[in-house]
matplotlib code that plots the C-alpha trace (Angstrom):
import matplotlib.pyplot as plt

x = [-3.2, -6.9, -8.2, -10.3, -12.5, -13.2, -16.8, -15.8, -13.0, -13.1, -13.4, -16.4, -18.1, -17.8, -19.0, -22.0, -22.7, -22.6, -24.2, -21.3, -21.1, -17.9, -17.5, -14.4, -14.2, -14.2, -17.5, -18.9, -17.9, -19.5, -22.7, -22.9, -22.4, -25.2, -27.5, -26.8, -27.4, -30.6, -32.0, -31.1, -32.8, -36.0, -35.8, -34.8, -37.5, -36.1, -32.6, -32.9, -34.4, -31.5, -28.9, -30.6, -30.7, -27.0, -26.2, -28.4, -27.3, -23.7, -22.6, -24.8, -23.6, -27.1, -28.5, -25.7, -26.5, -30.0, -28.5, -27.3, -30.7, -31.6, -28.6, -28.7, -32.3, -33.6, -33.3, -37.0, -36.9, -34.1, -36.0, -39.0, -36.8, -35.5, -39.0, -40.2, -37.1, -37.7, -41.4, -41.3, -38.0, -36.2, -39.3, -40.8, -37.4, -37.2, -40.7, -40.6, -37.6, -39.0, -42.3, -40.7, -38.4, -41.1, -43.5, -41.3, -42.3, -39.1, -37.0, -39.1, -38.7, -35.0, -34.4, -36.3, -34.2, -30.9, -31.1, -28.2, -27.6, -26.0, -29.2, -31.3, -29.0, -29.4, -33.2, -33.1, -30.4, -30.8, -34.0, -32.3, -29.2, -31.1, -33.0, -29.8, -28.3, -30.8, -29.1, -25.7, -26.8, -27.4, -24.0, -22.2, -24.2, -23.2, -19.5, -19.6, -21.4, -18.6, -16.0, -18.0, -18.4, -17.0, -13.7, -15.1, -13.7, -16.0, -14.7, -16.9, -19.9, -18.4, -16.8, -20.2, -21.9, -19.1, -19.6, -23.4, -22.9, -20.7, -23.4, -25.9, -23.7, -23.7, -27.5, -27.8, -25.7, -27.9, -31.1, -29.7, -29.2, -32.7, -33.9, -31.9, -33.3, -36.8, -36.2, -34.8, -37.8, -40.5, -42.3, -43.0, -44.2, -46.4, -47.9, -48.8, -50.2, -52.4, -53.6, -55.0, -56.5, -54.2, -56.2, -59.4, -57.4, -56.1, -59.6, -60.9, -58.2, -58.3, -60.8, -58.5, -55.5, -57.3, -58.4, -54.8, -53.5, -53.5, -52.3, -51.8, -51.6, -48.2, -46.8, -44.9, -47.9, -49.7, -47.3, -46.5, -48.1, -51.6, -52.1, -51.7, -49.4, -46.4, -45.9, -49.5, -48.3, -45.7, -48.4, -50.6, -47.6, -46.9, -50.5, -50.5, -47.3, -48.7, -52.0, -50.1, -47.8, -50.6, -52.6, -49.6, -48.6, -52.1, -52.2, -50.7, -47.0, -46.0, -48.0, -46.6, -43.1, -43.6, -44.3, -41.9, -39.0, -35.7, -34.4, -37.8, -39.3, -36.4, -37.2, -40.9, -40.3, -37.8, -40.0, -43.3, -42.9, -41.8, -45.3, -46.4, -43.0, -43.0, -46.5, -45.7, -42.4, -44.2, -47.0, -44.6, -42.6, -45.8, -47.0, -43.5, -44.0, -42.0, -44.8, -42.6, -41.0, -44.4, -46.0, -43.4, -43.6, -47.4, -47.1, -44.6, -46.8, -49.9, -48.1, -46.9, -50.6, -52.4, -49.4, -47.8, -48.7, -45.5, -47.1, -45.7, -48.3, -49.9, -52.1, -55.0, -54.7, -57.6, -55.8, -52.1, -49.4, -47.4, -43.6, -41.6, -39.0, -35.4, -35.2, -38.4, -37.0, -33.8, -35.7, -37.6, -34.2, -32.7, -35.7, -35.3, -31.6, -32.2, -30.7, -31.9, -31.2, -29.6, -27.1, -26.7, -23.0, -24.2, -26.1, -24.6, -23.3, -26.2, -25.5, -26.4, -26.1, -25.2, -26.2, -25.0, -26.9, -26.6, -30.0, -30.3, -26.6, -26.8, -29.9, -28.5, -25.1, -26.7, -29.1, -26.2, -24.4, -27.5, -28.5, -24.9, -25.1, -28.3, -27.0, -23.6, -24.9, -24.9, -21.2, -20.5, -22.5, -25.6, -28.9, -30.7, -33.1, -30.3, -28.5, -31.7, -32.3, -28.8, -29.4, -30.8, -31.3, -30.5, -29.6, -29.9, -29.6, -31.3, -31.1, -29.8, -33.2, -35.1, -33.0, -33.4, -37.2, -37.4, -35.0, -36.9, -40.3, -38.9, -37.7, -41.3, -42.5, -40.0, -41.7, -40.2, -38.3, -36.7, -37.5, -36.4, -39.8, -39.2, -40.5, -37.9, -38.6, -36.2, -36.7, -36.4, -33.2, -31.5, -28.3, -29.2, -31.4, -33.3, -33.8, -32.5, -31.3, -31.6, -29.0, -30.7, -34.0, -32.9, -30.8, -33.8, -35.9, -33.5, -32.9, -36.1, -36.6, -37.6, -36.1, -38.6, -41.7, -39.7, -38.6, -42.2, -43.3, -40.5, -41.0, -44.8, -46.6, -44.3, -43.9, -47.3, -46.8, -50.4, -53.6, -55.1, -52.4, -49.7, -46.2, -43.0, -42.5, -45.7, -44.9, -41.6, -43.1, -45.8, -43.1, -41.3, -44.6, -45.4, -42.0, -42.0, -45.4, -44.5, -41.2, -42.7, -44.0, -47.8, -48.0, -45.8, -47.9, -48.5, -46.3, -45.2, -48.6, -48.1, -51.2, -49.8, -46.9, -46.8, -47.0, -44.8, -48.1, -48.6, -48.3, -44.8, -45.6, -46.9, -43.3, -41.9, -40.5, -43.0, -42.6, -43.3, -40.9, -37.9, -37.4, -34.5, -35.6, -35.6, -34.1, -34.5, -32.6, -33.9, -33.1, -35.3, -35.4, -36.3, -33.8, -31.2, -31.6, -32.2, -35.7, -35.8, -38.6, -38.5, -40.7, -38.4, -39.4, -37.4, -36.4, -35.4, -34.4, -30.9, -28.9, -26.6, -27.6, -24.7, -25.9, -26.0, -29.8, -32.1, -31.8, -35.5, -35.6, -32.4, -32.7, -32.1, -30.6, -29.3, -31.0, -33.2, -36.9, -39.1, -41.3, -44.3, -44.2, -44.4, -47.5, -49.3, -48.9, -51.2, -50.0, -51.4, -50.8, -50.3, -51.0, -53.8, -51.7, -50.9, -54.6, -55.7, -53.1, -54.5, -58.2, -57.9, -56.0, -57.8, -57.0, -58.6, -61.7, -62.2, -61.4, -58.6, -56.6, -53.3, -51.0, -48.7, -47.1, -46.7, -43.4, -42.6, -43.1, -41.0, -38.2, -38.6, -38.5, -34.7, -34.3, -35.6, -32.5, -32.4, -34.3, -35.1, -37.5, -39.0, -38.8, -41.8, -44.3, -44.9, -48.4, -49.2, -52.4, -54.1, -53.0, -50.6, -47.2, -44.9, -41.7, -40.2, -38.0, -35.2, -32.6, -30.6, -27.4, -27.6, -26.3, -24.2, -24.3, -23.2, -25.9, -23.0, -23.9, -27.3, -25.8, -23.1, -25.7, -27.8, -24.9, -24.1, -27.7, -27.8, -24.7, -26.2, -29.4, -27.4, -23.7, -22.9, -23.8, -21.1, -22.7, -21.1, -21.6, -21.5, -20.9, -21.9, -20.8, -21.1, -19.3, -16.1, -14.9, -14.3, -10.5, -8.8, -7.3, -9.0, -6.0, -5.6, -4.5, -5.8, -8.3, -5.9, -5.5, -5.3, -7.7, -11.0, -13.5, -15.3, -13.6, -15.2, -18.6, -17.8, -15.8, -18.9, -20.9, -18.2, -17.6, -21.2, -21.6, -18.4, -19.0, -21.7, -19.3, -16.6, -18.9, -19.7, -16.0, -15.4, -18.3, -16.7, -13.5, -15.3, -17.3, -14.1, -13.0, -16.5, -16.8, -13.5, -15.0, -18.3, -16.8, -14.3, -10.7, -10.8, -13.6, -10.8, -13.3, -15.4, -16.8, -16.6, -16.8, -17.7, -17.3, -17.2, -13.5, -12.1, -11.8, -9.0, -6.5, -6.6, -9.9, -8.7, -5.7, -6.1, -3.7, -5.5, -2.7, -1.4, -4.0, -6.5, -7.0, -6.1, -8.8, -11.7, -14.8, -18.0, -20.4, -23.9, -26.0, -29.7, -32.9, -31.8, -28.8, -27.6, -26.4, -22.7, -22.8, -24.6, -21.8, -19.3, -20.9, -21.2, -17.5, -16.9, -18.2, -17.7, -14.6, -11.2, -10.1, -12.3, -10.5, -13.1, -11.7, -10.2, -13.3, -15.5, -13.4, -13.4, -17.2, -17.8, -15.4, -17.3, -20.7, -19.7, -18.8, -20.9, -21.1, -18.4, -16.3, -16.0, -16.7, -20.2]
y = [5.2, 4.5, 2.7, 5.1, 2.2, 1.3, 2.4, 3.4, 5.7, 9.3, 10.4, 8.1, 9.1, 12.7, 12.0, 10.2, 13.1, 15.8, 13.7, 14.1, 10.6, 10.0, 13.6, 15.9, 17.6, 21.0, 20.3, 18.9, 22.0, 24.2, 22.1, 22.3, 26.1, 26.4, 24.4, 26.6, 29.7, 28.3, 27.5, 31.0, 32.4, 30.4, 31.8, 35.2, 37.0, 35.9, 35.9, 39.4, 40.6, 39.0, 40.6, 44.0, 43.5, 42.8, 45.8, 48.0, 46.8, 46.0, 49.0, 51.9, 53.7, 55.1, 51.6, 50.5, 53.5, 52.1, 49.4, 51.8, 52.4, 48.8, 47.3, 50.0, 49.0, 46.3, 42.6, 42.3, 44.8, 42.9, 39.6, 41.3, 42.4, 38.9, 37.5, 40.0, 39.5, 35.7, 36.0, 38.9, 38.4, 35.1, 32.8, 34.5, 34.2, 30.5, 29.7, 31.8, 30.0, 26.6, 27.3, 28.6, 25.6, 23.0, 24.7, 24.9, 22.3, 22.6, 22.1, 19.0, 17.5, 18.2, 16.7, 13.6, 13.2, 14.1, 13.0, 13.8, 14.2, 17.6, 18.9, 17.6, 19.3, 22.6, 22.3, 21.5, 23.9, 27.0, 28.1, 27.4, 29.3, 32.3, 32.4, 32.2, 34.9, 37.4, 36.9, 37.2, 40.6, 41.7, 40.4, 42.2, 45.4, 45.2, 44.6, 47.7, 49.7, 48.9, 50.1, 53.3, 54.3, 57.8, 58.6, 60.9, 62.2, 60.1, 56.7, 55.1, 55.6, 54.0, 51.2, 50.3, 50.4, 48.3, 45.6, 45.7, 45.3, 42.3, 40.8, 41.5, 39.6, 36.6, 36.9, 36.8, 33.6, 32.0, 33.2, 31.8, 28.4, 28.4, 29.2, 26.4, 24.0, 25.2, 24.5, 21.0, 20.0, 22.1, 19.1, 17.6, 20.9, 21.4, 17.9, 18.7, 22.0, 20.2, 17.7, 20.5, 23.8, 24.1, 21.8, 23.8, 27.0, 25.4, 24.2, 27.7, 29.3, 26.6, 28.5, 31.5, 29.3, 27.7, 31.1, 32.4, 29.1, 30.4, 27.9, 25.2, 22.6, 24.1, 23.7, 20.8, 20.0, 18.7, 15.8, 15.2, 12.6, 13.6, 14.6, 17.6, 20.3, 20.2, 24.0, 25.1, 26.2, 28.4, 29.8, 30.7, 32.4, 34.5, 35.5, 36.4, 38.4, 40.3, 41.1, 42.5, 44.3, 46.0, 46.7, 48.4, 50.4, 51.6, 53.0, 56.4, 55.9, 58.3, 56.4, 53.1, 54.5, 55.0, 51.3, 49.9, 52.4, 52.2, 48.6, 47.1, 48.7, 47.4, 43.8, 44.5, 46.3, 43.7, 40.7, 42.3, 42.6, 39.0, 37.4, 39.4, 39.1, 35.4, 35.1, 37.1, 35.1, 31.7, 32.6, 34.2, 31.0, 29.0, 31.3, 32.2, 35.9, 38.5, 39.5, 41.5, 43.6, 43.9, 45.1, 47.9, 48.8, 49.0, 51.3, 53.5, 53.8, 54.5, 57.1, 58.9, 59.2, 60.2, 61.8, 61.1, 62.3, 64.2, 67.7, 70.2, 70.6, 74.0, 76.1, 78.4, 81.2, 83.6, 86.6, 86.6, 89.3, 89.6, 89.5, 92.2, 94.4, 94.1, 97.7, 97.4, 94.3, 96.1, 99.0, 96.4, 94.8, 98.2, 99.0, 95.7, 96.4, 100.0, 101.9, 104.0, 104.1, 107.6, 106.2, 102.7, 102.6, 102.5, 99.2, 95.9, 93.8, 92.0, 88.3, 86.2, 82.5, 80.1, 76.6, 73.7, 70.6, 67.1, 65.8, 65.5, 65.9, 69.4, 70.4, 69.1, 70.8, 74.1, 73.9, 73.3, 76.4, 78.6, 77.3, 77.9, 81.5, 82.1, 80.3, 82.0, 85.5, 86.4, 85.5, 88.0, 90.9, 90.2, 88.5, 85.9, 88.4, 90.7, 87.7, 86.6, 90.1, 90.3, 87.3, 89.0, 86.0, 82.3, 81.0, 77.3, 74.1, 70.7, 69.5, 72.9, 74.3, 71.9, 73.0, 76.6, 76.4, 74.5, 77.0, 80.1, 78.6, 77.8, 81.4, 82.5, 80.2, 81.8, 85.2, 88.5, 87.2, 84.5, 81.9, 78.3, 76.8, 73.1, 70.6, 69.8, 66.1, 63.7, 63.6, 60.2, 59.6, 62.8, 62.2, 64.5, 63.6, 66.8, 70.0, 72.9, 75.5, 76.7, 74.4, 71.4, 72.6, 73.1, 69.9, 67.8, 69.2, 67.7, 64.4, 62.7, 59.6, 61.1, 58.1, 55.4, 57.3, 58.1, 54.5, 53.3, 55.8, 54.9, 51.1, 51.1, 54.3, 55.5, 52.2, 53.0, 56.7, 57.8, 57.6, 59.4, 58.3, 60.7, 60.3, 60.0, 63.8, 64.5, 61.8, 63.2, 66.7, 65.4, 63.7, 67.0, 68.7, 65.9, 65.9, 69.7, 69.8, 67.0, 68.7, 72.1, 73.1, 73.5, 75.7, 78.4, 81.6, 83.1, 86.0, 86.3, 87.5, 85.6, 84.4, 80.8, 80.0, 76.5, 74.2, 73.5, 73.1, 76.9, 78.9, 79.9, 83.6, 83.6, 83.1, 86.5, 89.4, 92.0, 95.3, 93.3, 90.4, 90.2, 86.8, 85.9, 85.8, 82.4, 82.0, 78.3, 77.2, 74.6, 73.9, 73.9, 70.6, 72.3, 75.1, 74.3, 77.7, 78.4, 78.4, 80.2, 80.0, 83.3, 86.1, 88.6, 90.3, 89.5, 93.2, 96.0, 99.7, 101.0, 104.1, 102.0, 98.6, 96.0, 94.3, 97.5, 97.4, 100.3, 101.5, 101.2, 97.5, 95.8, 92.0, 90.4, 87.2, 86.7, 84.1, 83.0, 81.9, 82.7, 79.9, 82.0, 83.8, 80.4, 79.3, 82.6, 83.1, 81.2, 79.6, 77.7, 74.0, 72.1, 68.5, 66.1, 64.5, 67.9, 68.8, 65.4, 65.6, 69.1, 68.1, 65.2, 67.2, 67.8, 71.5, 72.0, 69.9, 71.9, 75.2, 76.1, 79.3, 78.4, 81.1, 79.6, 76.4, 75.0, 75.6, 71.9, 72.0, 75.2, 73.4, 70.4, 72.6, 72.8, 69.2, 67.0, 64.8, 62.0, 58.8, 59.8, 62.5, 62.8, 65.9, 68.1, 69.2, 73.0, 73.8, 77.4, 79.3, 77.4, 74.1, 73.2, 71.7, 74.7, 73.3, 70.7, 71.4, 69.3, 69.6, 72.9, 71.0, 70.1, 73.6, 74.5, 72.7, 75.5, 78.2, 80.7, 81.9, 83.2, 84.5, 86.4, 88.1, 88.9, 90.5, 92.5, 93.7, 94.6, 96.8, 98.3, 99.4, 100.7, 101.1, 101.8, 98.3, 95.7, 92.3, 89.2, 85.9, 82.9, 79.7, 76.4, 73.3, 69.7, 67.3, 66.0, 64.7, 68.2, 68.6, 70.8, 72.7, 73.2, 72.2, 68.8, 65.4, 63.6, 61.6, 60.6, 56.9, 54.0, 53.4, 52.2, 49.7, 50.9, 54.3, 55.3, 55.1, 55.9, 58.9, 60.5, 59.9, 61.1, 64.2, 65.2, 64.5, 66.3, 69.3, 70.7, 70.8, 72.3, 75.1, 75.8, 76.0, 78.2, 80.5, 80.7, 82.0, 84.4, 85.6, 86.4, 88.7, 90.3, 90.7, 92.7, 95.1, 95.7, 95.9, 98.3, 97.1, 97.5, 94.9, 92.3, 89.4, 89.5, 86.0, 83.1, 79.4, 76.8, 73.3, 69.7, 68.8, 65.4, 62.7, 63.4, 60.6, 61.8, 63.5, 64.6, 66.5, 70.2, 69.8, 70.0, 70.2, 66.7, 65.2, 64.2, 60.5, 59.5, 56.8, 58.5, 56.6, 57.2, 59.8, 58.8, 61.3, 60.5, 61.6, 59.9, 60.6, 58.2, 59.6, 58.9, 60.9, 63.7, 63.7, 63.7, 66.9, 68.9, 68.4, 70.7, 73.7, 72.6, 73.2, 74.6, 71.5, 72.1, 72.9, 75.7, 77.5, 80.4, 80.8, 80.8, 83.5, 85.6, 85.2, 86.5, 89.3, 90.3, 90.0, 92.3, 95.1, 97.8, 98.1, 100.8, 98.0, 99.7, 97.8, 98.3]
z = [1.5, 1.2, -1.9, -4.0, -5.0, -1.4, -0.7, 2.8, 1.8, 2.7, -0.9, -1.6, 1.6, 0.7, -2.8, -1.3, 1.1, -1.5, -4.2, -6.6, -8.1, -10.0, -11.2, -10.7, -7.3, -8.9, -10.7, -7.4, -5.5, -8.1, -8.0, -4.2, -4.4, -6.9, -4.7, -1.7, -3.7, -5.2, -1.7, -0.5, -3.6, -2.8, 0.8, -0.5, 1.6, 5.1, 3.8, 2.5, 5.8, 7.8, 5.5, 5.9, 9.7, 9.7, 7.6, 9.8, 13.2, 12.3, 10.2, 11.3, 14.5, 14.7, 15.2, 17.5, 19.7, 20.3, 22.5, 25.2, 26.9, 26.5, 28.3, 30.9, 31.9, 34.2, 33.7, 33.2, 30.4, 28.7, 29.0, 27.4, 24.5, 23.9, 24.0, 21.4, 19.3, 19.5, 18.4, 16.0, 14.2, 14.8, 14.6, 11.5, 9.8, 10.6, 9.6, 6.5, 5.2, 6.2, 4.4, 1.3, 0.9, 1.7, -0.7, -3.8, -6.4, -8.5, -5.4, -4.4, -7.9, -8.0, -4.5, -5.6, -8.8, -7.1, -3.5, -1.3, 2.5, 1.7, 0.1, 3.0, 5.4, 3.5, 3.6, 7.4, 8.6, 6.4, 8.2, 11.6, 10.7, 9.4, 12.7, 14.7, 12.5, 13.9, 17.3, 15.6, 14.3, 17.9, 19.0, 16.2, 17.0, 20.7, 19.8, 17.5, 20.2, 22.6, 20.1, 19.5, 23.2, 23.4, 25.2, 27.8, 31.1, 33.2, 32.2, 34.9, 32.7, 29.6, 31.6, 33.1, 29.7, 28.2, 30.9, 30.3, 26.6, 27.1, 29.3, 26.6, 24.1, 26.5, 26.7, 22.9, 22.8, 25.4, 23.6, 20.3, 22.1, 23.3, 19.8, 18.3, 20.9, 19.9, 16.2, 17.0, 19.2, 17.6, 15.9, 19.3, 20.7, 17.6, 18.0, 21.6, 20.5, 17.9, 20.5, 22.6, 21.5, 18.5, 16.3, 16.9, 16.1, 12.9, 11.9, 12.5, 10.4, 7.6, 5.4, 5.5, 4.7, 1.8, 0.5, 0.5, -1.0, -4.7, -7.4, -4.7, -7.5, -8.4, -4.9, -3.5, -1.3, -4.4, -4.8, -1.1, 1.1, 2.1, 5.7, 7.9, 6.6, 9.0, 8.5, 9.4, 12.8, 11.1, 8.8, 11.8, 13.5, 10.4, 10.2, 13.9, 13.5, 10.5, 12.2, 15.2, 12.9, 11.0, 14.2, 15.8, 12.8, 12.0, 15.5, 16.3, 15.6, 18.4, 20.9, 19.7, 20.0, 23.7, 24.2, 21.6, 21.7, 19.8, 19.4, 20.2, 17.1, 15.0, 15.7, 15.0, 11.7, 10.4, 11.3, 10.6, 6.9, 6.5, 6.3, 3.3, 1.6, 2.2, 0.8, -2.4, -2.8, -2.5, -4.8, -7.2, -7.4, -8.1, -10.9, -12.0, -11.7, -9.8, -7.5, -5.0, -7.7, -9.4, -6.2, -5.7, -9.4, -9.2, -6.1, -7.9, -11.0, -9.0, -6.9, -10.1, -11.1, -7.9, -6.2, -2.8, 0.7, 1.3, 1.2, 3.7, 6.4, 6.0, 8.3, 7.6, 10.2, 10.1, 11.8, 11.2, 10.9, 7.8, 7.6, 9.3, 7.7, 8.9, 9.9, 12.0, 13.7, 14.5, 16.1, 18.3, 19.2, 20.1, 22.3, 24.1, 24.7, 26.0, 23.1, 20.1, 16.4, 16.7, 19.2, 17.9, 18.9, 22.5, 21.7, 22.6, 19.7, 18.1, 18.1, 15.1, 15.7, 12.8, 13.8, 11.6, 10.7, 12.2, 13.4, 17.2, 17.6, 16.1, 18.0, 21.3, 21.0, 19.9, 22.8, 25.2, 24.0, 24.1, 27.5, 28.8, 27.6, 29.5, 32.7, 32.8, 32.0, 35.7, 36.0, 33.2, 34.8, 32.8, 33.6, 31.5, 30.0, 28.8, 27.3, 25.5, 24.2, 22.6, 20.4, 17.3, 15.0, 14.5, 11.0, 11.2, 9.2, 9.7, 13.3, 14.3, 13.1, 15.3, 18.3, 17.3, 17.2, 20.5, 22.1, 21.0, 21.9, 25.3, 25.7, 24.8, 27.6, 30.0, 29.6, 30.4, 33.4, 31.2, 33.8, 32.9, 31.7, 31.8, 34.4, 37.0, 37.0, 35.1, 31.3, 29.7, 27.7, 29.0, 30.8, 33.7, 36.8, 37.2, 35.1, 37.2, 34.7, 31.1, 29.7, 31.2, 29.9, 26.3, 26.3, 27.5, 24.7, 22.2, 24.1, 23.1, 21.0, 17.6, 15.7, 16.5, 15.2, 12.0, 11.6, 12.0, 9.4, 7.0, 7.4, 6.9, 6.1, 3.4, 1.6, 0.3, -0.1, -0.9, 1.0, 4.0, 6.6, 7.6, 6.1, 8.2, 7.9, 9.7, 12.2, 13.2, 13.5, 15.8, 17.9, 18.4, 19.3, 21.8, 23.4, 23.7, 25.4, 27.8, 28.8, 29.4, 32.8, 32.2, 35.2, 33.6, 33.4, 29.9, 30.7, 27.0, 25.9, 22.6, 20.7, 20.9, 23.2, 24.7, 21.7, 18.6, 16.7, 17.0, 13.8, 12.8, 12.6, 16.2, 17.5, 16.8, 18.7, 20.1, 22.1, 25.3, 24.6, 22.4, 20.8, 18.5, 14.8, 13.2, 9.7, 8.8, 5.7, 3.3, -0.4, -3.5, -5.4, -8.6, -8.6, -6.0, -4.4, -0.7, 0.7, 4.0, 6.5, 8.4, 9.7, 8.0, 4.7, 1.5, 1.2, 3.6, 3.4, 3.9, 3.0, 0.9, -0.4, -0.1, -3.3, -5.3, -5.7, -4.9, -1.3, -0.8, -1.7, -0.7, -1.1, 2.3, 0.8, -2.7, -5.0, -2.2, -2.1, 0.9, 1.9, 2.9, -0.5, -2.2, -0.4, -0.8, -4.5, -6.9, -10.1, -13.0, -13.4, -16.6, -17.5, -16.4, -13.6, -12.1, -12.2, -10.7, -7.9, -7.1, -7.2, -4.7, -2.0, 1.3, 1.2, -2.3, -1.4, 1.8, 0.1, 2.6, 2.2, 3.7, 4.9, 7.5, 8.9, 12.4, 14.2, 14.0, 10.2, 9.8, 11.6, 9.3, 6.2, 7.0, 8.3, 5.5, 5.4, 2.7, 3.4, 7.0, 5.7, 2.2, 0.0, 1.0, -1.6, -1.4, -2.5, -3.5, -3.0, -5.9, -4.3, -7.1, -6.2, -7.0, -5.6, -3.3, -0.2, 1.2, 3.9, 4.0, 4.3, 0.6, -0.1, 2.9, 6.3, 8.6, 8.2, 7.8, 4.3, 5.5, 8.8, 6.8, 4.6, 7.6, 9.4, 6.3, 6.1, 9.8, 9.3, 6.2, 8.1, 11.1, 10.2, 13.9, 14.9, 15.1, 14.6, 16.3, 14.5, 16.7, 14.7, 16.3, 14.5, 15.8, 13.4, 15.1, 11.7, 10.4, 10.0, 12.6, 9.7, 6.3, 4.3, 5.9, 4.7, 7.7, 5.7, 2.9, 2.4, 0.0, -2.9, -1.5, -2.8, -6.0, -6.0, -9.2, -7.6, -3.9, -4.9, -6.4, -3.2, -0.9, -2.9, -2.9, 0.8, 1.8, -0.4, 1.9, 4.8, 2.6, 1.6, 5.2, 6.1, 3.1, 4.2, 7.7, 6.2, 4.0, 7.0, 8.9, 6.0, 5.8, 9.6, 9.7, 7.2, 9.1, 12.6, 14.1, 14.4, 18.2, 18.3, 17.6, 17.5, 14.3, 14.9, 17.3, 16.4, 19.0, 17.6, 18.5, 18.2, 17.1, 19.8, 22.2, 23.1, 26.7, 27.5, 30.9, 29.5, 28.8, 25.8, 22.4, 19.9, 19.2, 21.5, 18.8, 17.8, 14.3, 14.4, 16.2, 17.2, 15.2, 16.7, 15.9, 13.9, 13.9, 15.6, 18.8, 21.1, 23.9, 27.2, 26.6, 23.4, 25.2, 27.8, 24.9, 23.5, 26.7, 27.5, 24.6, 26.5, 30.1, 32.2, 31.5, 29.6, 26.6, 23.4, 23.0, 26.0, 24.0, 21.8, 24.8, 26.4, 23.2, 23.0, 26.5, 25.9, 22.7, 24.4, 27.1, 24.6, 23.1, 19.3, 19.6, 21.1, 24.5, 27.7, 29.0]

ax = plt.figure().add_subplot(projection="3d")
ax.plot(x, y, z, "-o")
ax.set_aspect("equal")
plt.show()
């Protein structure tokens, strides 16, 4: 055994390394932990950014999905990504930590009083390890992306992507090695830089550095050896990154998103905020004030006084039609379908689509189903125009509303002949190679990158949520408008004769059925923040006339929907504000200063009224005719995520106006995690972490889906009462089923995985996930085969349930 008094014994060498002296090992371990945590607290800005990056890339399927187009691109594109990641995230993290540790006066004094190799190693290696951790986040994200690759029929696609993701992980390890080598030899490189043009650049920037060097007498530099600051190169890099960051983000976000899409923007956003956070953290340590917390608190207080910039974008349309009564809309629909009110039983069954929420996943799947209907009409003795004419209305939620608006706008572009209006060339990010039919057209409209512009808006514009710049809500709406315009065939003649027909920036009321062209009516469901009631954006009037009102109200003024606010009524009716802040926030609005009389919204804004999902989009301020904020609108999924509640009431109203009509409700849902049976114990398990808190969150999140499933069951009962028994099919539900163990098998029962892969839900959808969705309606192996057969059987019937 070694002598504990021997200075060369292992115990004494460890004590010397950790600076423990003769203390007990437990106290020494505790002291070492405190020193580690202290240094991480000093470097909290870069450490916090790295932790957030790991949480984002490692635990969010939406972020992992961003890797797919990157690894599937060229080698040059991948190298460009690693260079940008190196410069805009890894290097700023390293230099930020290095600057904060070397600048801290209390750390310098402590290290001088308690020197130890362990503390010196922490000061040297924490910045390096934090920089390397940015590459580790990419490796973890790639590993999770491999796990999440969907189990689809074409395994060649997923096998190729899996191989590319493994190569990407190797590339990350190599890049991390290059980064580590840079951090080890950086002093020599910096010395050579100073000996050339670097010294002139530092001399040029020194006045700025001196100006920013507040309370420099309280920094470690004041007691260090005089000479050049060894971290000046790092300071210049951080200033350069911040200038690039601000220049990029003050540009049009949708233009920036084209050049820095998806994962490129993640590296820029994470690293771009480091310079200002590092500066506030360093100065805060000097003056012993929480400047970062104070800055956010100051912004919050100022926002509460002057208001935010989250107003719903309104339009002033000089000549616009008002809302249309349900009975008038039904007469137009009958005329388009070649029947009359006195012989309504000879009409086809009016189709009311209920499209659930789910961001791009919802919009894409709904677009696939609607496009498939138009394309397969001929195989069922109909043409595309007849199929379009049979769709009476679409009740939609969240992403389903975006898909609904794009689909109906595309139908308007198709004109009377219902010609597929999209360009035939390949559409970026869509799985297909060339748009040839309606399904490809509608899918490609929902296959755009709407996530990057939103992420840019969330990361920069809305951290200071007041001022003249657009918020992230306006940014995502403009991305929808831009993608729609770029996807449409500009040579399509204006056969629809609509006042505005080729742009989602058109007024909402312009996209409505006419005598010349029937278009499905849009009913877009949002929720009021103040009351929790529905807020619907629709061209339909709040009341209608019927012989017998289902609600028991007067037959001349039946309410279309119960306890529901109509968006256009809210913006047209003036109110009186109260309080000085209310008045101030009204007086400084652009609309009030210019004297605008708003009466409509853009199509993109109408879709967003239903799709303001938490965090991704802010609650929208609804201003009335007097420019006061009268309410705030959020995602319709807060109330019910299927759109079935509104569709059910609409079907009941259609039957009340014309009892001979037999409405068919087509429910389109897209969440594969919905249980196969409502009373299911598939998700039961052991007690989870922090159940008291997580149980509240999960209950609120799952209730919206439960309400939707309950509404589907209630609709089945209602539909049997408003359709004839011989119709047999009161409603049809097309859904995304849970992941199948064997996707090539036509067996559904007992073929669902108990541990399904995550299916990303965001404003971006990779090509494997698109293929996963279209398999739900394509081929005989789909679990929706029976529902699809029932649907076509019901579509081919008249309202008297006889074959046409």
